[in-house]
C-alpha positions as CSV (number, residue, x, y, z in Angstrom):
1,X,-16.8,-20.4,75.5
2,X,-14.4,-17.6,74.5
3,X,-11.4,-18.4,72.2
4,X,-8.7,-16.5,70.5
5,X,-7.7,-18.2,67.3
6,X,-4.2,-17.4,65.9
7,X,-3.5,-18.2,62.3
8,X,0.1,-19.3,61.9
9,X,0.0,-19.1,58.2
10,X,-1.0,-15.5,58.5
11,X,2.0,-14.8,60.6
12,X,4.3,-16.5,58.0
13,X,2.8,-14.5,55.2
14,X,3.1,-11.3,57.0
15,X,6.8,-11.9,57.7
16,X,7.4,-12.8,54.1
17,X,5.6,-9.8,53.0
18,X,7.7,-7.5,55.2
19,X,10.9,-9.4,54.2
20,X,10.1,-8.7,50.6
21,X,9.4,-5.0,51.3
22,X,12.8,-4.7,53.2
23,X,14.8,-6.6,50.5
24,X,18.6,-6.6,50.4
25,X,20.8,-7.4,53.3
26,X,18.5,-5.8,55.9
27,X,17.4,-8.4,58.5
28,X,14.1,-8.4,60.3
29,X,13.9,-8.2,64.2
30,X,10.6,-9.5,65.3
31,X,9.2,-7.5,68.2
32,X,7.2,-10.1,70.3
33,X,7.0,-8.2,73.6
34,X,3.6,-8.0,75.4
35,X,3.3,-11.8,74.8
36,X,3.5,-11.3,71.1
37,X,1.0,-8.4,71.2
38,X,-1.6,-10.9,72.6
39,X,-0.7,-13.7,70.0
40,X,1.6,-15.6,72.4
41,X,5.3,-14.9,72.7
42,X,6.7,-18.3,72.6
43,X,4.5,-19.5,69.7
44,X,5.2,-16.4,67.6
45,X,8.9,-16.9,68.2
46,X,8.8,-20.6,67.3
47,X,6.7,-19.8,64.1
48,X,9.0,-17.0,62.9
49,X,12.3,-18.8,63.8
50,X,11.1,-21.6,61.5
51,X,10.3,-19.1,58.8
52,X,13.8,-17.6,58.9
53,X,13.9,-14.9,61.6
54,X,17.1,-14.9,63.7
55,X,16.5,-11.6,65.6
56,X,13.7,-10.8,68.3
57,X,12.9,-7.9,70.4
58,X,11.4,-8.3,74.0
59,X,10.8,-5.9,76.7
60,X,12.2,-7.8,79.8
61,X,14.9,-10.2,80.8
62,X,12.2,-12.6,82.0
63,X,10.7,-12.7,78.6
64,X,14.1,-13.4,77.1
65,X,14.8,-16.3,79.5
66,X,11.4,-17.8,78.7
67,X,12.2,-17.8,75.0
68,X,15.7,-19.3,75.5
69,X,14.2,-22.1,77.6
70,X,11.7,-22.7,74.8
71,X,14.5,-23.2,72.3
72,X,14.7,-19.9,70.6
73,X,18.1,-19.2,69.0
74,X,19.8,-16.1,67.6
75,X,19.7,-12.5,68.8
76,X,17.4,-11.6,71.7
77,X,17.4,-7.9,72.4
78,X,16.0,-6.6,75.8
79,X,14.4,-3.3,74.7
80,X,13.9,-2.1,78.3
81,X,17.6,-2.9,79.3
82,X,16.9,-4.8,82.5
83,X,18.6,-4.2,85.9
84,X,22.2,-4.7,87.0
85,X,20.9,-7.8,89.2
86,X,19.8,-9.4,86.1
87,X,23.2,-9.1,84.3
88,X,24.4,-12.6,85.2
89,X,21.2,-14.1,83.8
90,X,21.6,-12.0,80.6
91,X,25.0,-13.2,80.1
92,X,24.3,-16.9,80.8
93,X,21.3,-16.7,78.4
94,X,23.0,-14.5,75.8
95,X,20.5,-11.8,76.0
96,X,21.4,-8.3,74.5
97,X,20.3,-5.5,76.8
98,X,19.8,-1.8,75.5
99,X,21.8,0.8,77.3
100,X,20.1,4.3,77.4
101,X,21.4,6.1,80.5
102,X,24.6,7.0,82.3
103,X,23.7,5.6,85.6
104,X,22.6,2.4,84.0
105,X,25.8,2.2,82.0
106,X,27.9,2.7,85.3
107,X,25.9,-0.2,86.9
108,X,26.2,-2.5,83.9
109,X,29.9,-1.7,83.5
110,X,30.7,-2.5,87.0
111,X,28.8,-5.8,87.2
112,X,29.9,-7.0,83.8
113,X,33.5,-6.6,84.8
114,X,33.1,-9.7,86.9
115,X,31.6,-11.9,84.0
116,X,33.6,-14.7,82.5
117,X,33.1,-13.0,79.1
118,X,31.7,-9.8,77.5
119,X,28.0,-8.9,77.6
120,X,26.8,-7.8,74.2
121,X,24.9,-4.5,74.4
122,X,22.9,-1.9,72.1
123,X,23.4,1.8,72.6
124,X,20.1,3.9,72.3
125,X,19.9,7.4,71.2
126,X,16.9,9.6,71.6
127,X,16.5,11.1,68.0
128,X,13.1,12.6,68.9
129,X,11.0,10.1,70.5
130,X,11.4,12.0,73.9
131,X,11.7,8.9,76.0
132,X,14.6,6.5,76.6
133,X,18.2,7.3,75.1
134,X,21.3,9.4,75.1
135,X,21.4,12.7,73.2
136,X,22.4,12.3,69.7
137,X,25.5,14.6,70.1
138,X,26.6,12.2,72.9
139,X,26.4,9.0,70.9
140,X,30.1,8.8,70.0
141,X,31.3,9.6,73.5
142,X,29.0,6.9,75.0
143,X,30.1,4.3,72.4
144,X,33.6,4.9,73.2
145,X,32.8,4.4,77.1
146,X,31.2,1.1,76.2
147,X,34.0,0.1,74.1
148,X,36.4,0.7,76.9
149,X,34.4,-1.1,79.5
150,X,36.1,-4.4,80.1
151,X,32.9,-6.4,80.5
152,X,30.8,-4.9,77.7
153,X,30.7,-5.3,73.9
154,X,28.8,-2.8,71.8
155,X,27.1,-4.5,68.8
156,X,24.3,-2.2,68.1
157,X,23.1,1.4,67.9
158,X,19.4,2.1,67.8
159,X,16.6,4.7,68.2
160,X,12.8,4.9,67.7
161,X,10.5,6.9,65.5
162,X,7.4,8.6,67.2
163,X,5.6,9.6,64.2
164,X,6.5,7.4,61.1
165,X,2.7,6.6,60.6
166,X,1.6,10.2,60.3
167,X,4.6,12.5,59.6
168,X,7.0,11.4,57.0
169,X,9.0,14.8,56.8
170,X,9.7,14.6,60.6
171,X,10.6,11.0,60.2
172,X,13.1,11.8,57.5
173,X,14.6,14.5,59.7
174,X,14.9,12.1,62.6
175,X,16.5,9.5,60.4
176,X,19.1,12.0,59.3
177,X,20.0,12.7,63.0
178,X,20.2,8.9,63.5
179,X,22.5,8.6,60.5
180,X,24.9,11.1,61.8
181,X,25.0,9.0,65.1
182,X,25.6,5.8,63.3
183,X,28.4,7.5,61.2
184,X,30.1,8.8,64.4
185,X,29.9,5.4,66.1
186,X,31.1,3.5,63.2
187,X,34.2,5.6,62.8
188,X,35.8,3.5,65.5
189,X,33.5,0.4,65.6
190,X,32.5,-0.4,62.0
191,X,30.6,-3.6,62.9
192,X,27.9,-2.0,65.0
193,X,24.5,-2.9,63.6
194,X,22.0,0.1,63.2
195,X,18.3,-0.1,63.6
196,X,15.4,2.4,64.2
197,X,12.5,1.4,61.9
198,X,9.2,0.4,63.6
199,X,6.3,-1.2,61.4
200,X,5.5,2.2,59.9
201,X,8.9,3.0,59.0
202,X,9.6,-0.5,57.7
203,X,6.6,-0.2,55.3
204,X,7.5,3.5,54.3
205,X,10.7,2.7,52.4
206,X,14.3,1.6,52.5
207,X,15.8,4.8,53.6
208,X,14.7,3.8,57.1
209,X,15.8,0.2,57.1
210,X,19.4,0.3,58.0
211,X,20.8,-3.2,59.1
212,X,17.7,-4.2,61.0
213,X,14.0,-3.3,61.0
214,X,11.8,-3.9,64.1
215,X,8.2,-4.7,62.9
216,X,5.8,-5.6,65.7
217,X,2.2,-4.5,64.6
218,X,2.7,-5.4,61.0
219,X,3.8,-9.0,61.8
220,X,0.4,-9.6,63.3
221,X,-1.5,-8.3,60.2
222,X,-2.4,-4.8,61.2
223,X,-1.5,-1.6,59.4
224,X,-0.1,1.5,61.1
225,X,-3.2,3.4,60.2
226,X,-6.0,3.3,57.7
227,X,-4.2,5.3,54.9
228,X,-4.4,3.3,51.7
229,X,-0.6,3.7,51.1
230,X,0.1,0.9,53.5
231,X,-1.7,-1.5,51.3
232,X,1.3,-1.8,49.1
233,X,2.4,-4.5,51.6
234,X,-0.2,-7.2,51.8
235,X,-0.8,-8.1,55.4
236,X,-3.4,-10.6,56.9
237,X,-4.7,-10.2,60.4
238,X,-3.6,-13.3,62.4
239,X,-6.1,-13.0,65.4
240,X,-9.8,-13.9,65.5
241,X,-11.6,-13.6,68.7
242,X,-14.8,-15.6,69.2
243,X,-17.5,-16.3,71.7
244,X,-20.7,-18.1,71.9
245,X,-24.4,-17.1,72.6
246,X,-25.4,-18.6,76.1
247,X,-29.0,-17.3,76.1
248,X,-31.6,-15.8,73.8
249,X,-34.7,-14.2,75.2
250,X,-37.6,-12.4,73.9
251,X,-38.1,-8.9,75.4
252,X,-41.0,-6.6,75.4
253,X,-40.9,-2.8,74.9
254,X,-39.2,-0.7,77.5
255,X,-37.3,-3.7,79.1
256,X,-34.2,-2.3,80.9
257,X,-30.8,-3.9,80.0
258,X,-27.9,-4.6,82.2
259,X,-26.4,-2.3,85.0
260,X,-28.1,1.1,85.3
261,X,-30.5,0.3,82.4
262,X,-28.4,2.4,80.0
263,X,-30.5,1.0,77.3
264,X,-34.3,0.0,77.2
265,X,-35.8,-1.8,74.3
266,X,-37.7,0.4,71.9
267,X,-39.5,-2.5,70.1
268,X,-40.4,-6.1,70.8
269,X,-36.8,-7.6,70.7
270,X,-34.6,-10.7,70.8
271,X,-31.6,-10.3,73.0
272,X,-28.5,-12.6,73.1
273,X,-26.2,-12.9,76.1
274,X,-22.5,-13.5,75.6
275,X,-20.0,-14.6,78.1
276,X,-17.7,-11.8,77.3
277,X,-17.0,-8.7,79.1
278,X,-14.4,-6.1,80.2
279,X,-12.4,-8.8,82.1
280,X,-11.9,-10.4,78.7
281,X,-10.7,-7.2,77.1
282,X,-14.2,-6.2,75.7
283,X,-14.3,-2.9,77.4
284,X,-17.2,-0.8,78.9
285,X,-16.6,1.9,76.4
286,X,-18.3,-0.4,73.9
287,X,-21.5,-0.1,76.0
288,X,-24.8,1.2,74.6
289,X,-24.6,0.4,70.9
290,X,-21.1,1.6,70.5
291,X,-19.7,-1.9,69.9
292,X,-20.9,-4.5,67.5
293,X,-20.3,-8.3,67.0
294,X,-20.9,-10.7,64.2
295,X,-23.5,-13.5,64.5
296,X,-24.6,-15.5,61.3
297,X,-22.7,-13.0,59.3
298,X,-24.6,-10.0,60.5
299,X,-23.9,-7.2,62.9
300,X,-25.5,-7.3,66.4
301,X,-25.1,-4.1,68.5
302,X,-24.3,-4.1,72.1
303,X,-27.3,-3.4,74.4
304,X,-26.8,-1.8,77.7
305,X,-23.5,-1.7,79.7
306,X,-20.7,-4.2,79.1
307,X,-20.2,-6.1,82.4
308,X,-17.2,-7.9,83.7
309,X,-17.9,-11.2,82.1
310,X,-21.2,-10.7,80.3
311,X,-22.5,-8.6,77.3
312,X,-26.0,-8.3,75.9
313,X,-26.5,-7.8,72.1
314,X,-29.6,-7.2,70.0
315,X,-30.2,-10.1,67.6
316,X,-33.8,-8.9,66.7
317,X,-32.8,-8.6,62.9
318,X,-30.8,-11.8,62.8
319,X,-33.3,-14.6,62.0
320,X,-32.5,-17.9,63.7
321,X,-29.9,-16.6,66.3
322,X,-29.9,-19.1,69.1
323,X,-27.9,-20.4,72.1
324,X,-24.6,-22.1,70.9
325,X,-24.1,-19.7,67.9
326,X,-20.7,-18.5,67.3
327,X,-20.1,-14.9,67.9
328,X,-17.2,-13.1,66.3
329,X,-15.9,-10.3,68.4
330,X,-13.0,-9.6,66.1
331,X,-12.5,-11.1,62.7
332,X,-14.4,-12.3,59.7
333,X,-17.7,-14.1,59.5
334,X,-19.6,-14.5,56.2
335,X,-19.0,-11.5,54.1
336,X,-18.3,-9.1,56.9
337,X,-15.3,-8.4,59.1
338,X,-14.6,-6.4,62.4
339,X,-11.1,-5.4,62.5
340,X,-8.7,-4.4,65.3
341,X,-8.8,-0.8,63.9
342,X,-12.5,-0.6,64.0
343,X,-12.7,-2.0,67.5
344,X,-9.9,0.6,68.4
345,X,-12.1,3.5,66.8
346,X,-15.0,2.4,69.1
347,X,-12.9,2.3,72.2
348,X,-11.0,5.5,71.4
349,X,-7.6,3.8,71.3
350,X,-5.3,2.0,68.9
351,X,-5.1,-1.4,67.4
352,X,-2.0,-2.3,69.6
353,X,-4.0,-2.0,72.7
354,X,-7.0,-4.0,71.2
355,X,-4.8,-7.0,70.3
356,X,-3.2,-7.0,73.7
357,X,-6.6,-6.7,75.5
358,X,-8.5,-9.3,73.4
359,X,-5.5,-11.7,73.1
360,X,-5.3,-12.3,76.7
361,X,-7.6,-15.3,76.8
362,X,-7.3,-19.1,75.9
363,X,-5.5,-19.3,72.4
364,X,-6.0,-21.9,69.7
365,X,-3.5,-22.1,67.0
366,X,-4.5,-23.0,63.5
367,X,-2.8,-23.8,60.2
């Protein structure tokens, strides 16, 4: 009754739009962690590989192994690095972990010494994100340590922007810091690939692109924010989330709706019940008229509290609404559209979380 429809052609078009924005020799690393931001990791990798992508970013070794077993070729970067116990699996599946900590380096260096060949790794520096990474002034020293480790091969240097969607000046400053790190590391290892740009920095401009860009959100058709500047790169949302009306009933004035009777009808009403709730990613924060859905091309507000698997909406002003009608939770119906950004605003979160939440249901791939 609930379905997530993923438009393959939208994914292909978004990649081509990003590639056109990047241009030149810069390659695209498709970030497909978190099950492809709710779109299906294996399916996304398959679509993008066929479209020309040869670099992928995932969070864990387990995800990398799944992709290799699904036939995904090229570079697979493990953004969370993995554990020393996973190094043999990384090596056998040609995965590329990120090294961002001294203790981690020591463990990796020790285990990798016993491998039949070298383990390719990326060095991460913290240029302002305040999370994982070595200090910028230590980049050269750590690159030399990796270079000297018998079982490791340094093939990349990377960082991450915290505010590329909202603070261009800060992003430029951090990019300059990263540039100095790259210059220092390349002084003795010229072939090291540099990458720092997330979706926002990828869309901002070529100063941030380096050898690779790492778009995630943009591949799935969402912009970093509502600022019109992003529209220069045409993106198409790939995910539609649909449900179905399972009951419509007439309700008198003052009828209490759902748990706690958060809402009561203020007029003779028609109420529709949907088999969709917070277990499906349609969160309780959408209760009491905060959230809306599309039925027959018109908006129907949520009535009462969203339940685990059930939500009630008001269809009084939607003539003919009946059991079996398709309900659009996110996506387009008729002349209206409910976007991930709009739902994120209702939930008090960001579009990334919305995609991950709502995409975690049965998927149907089209086009």
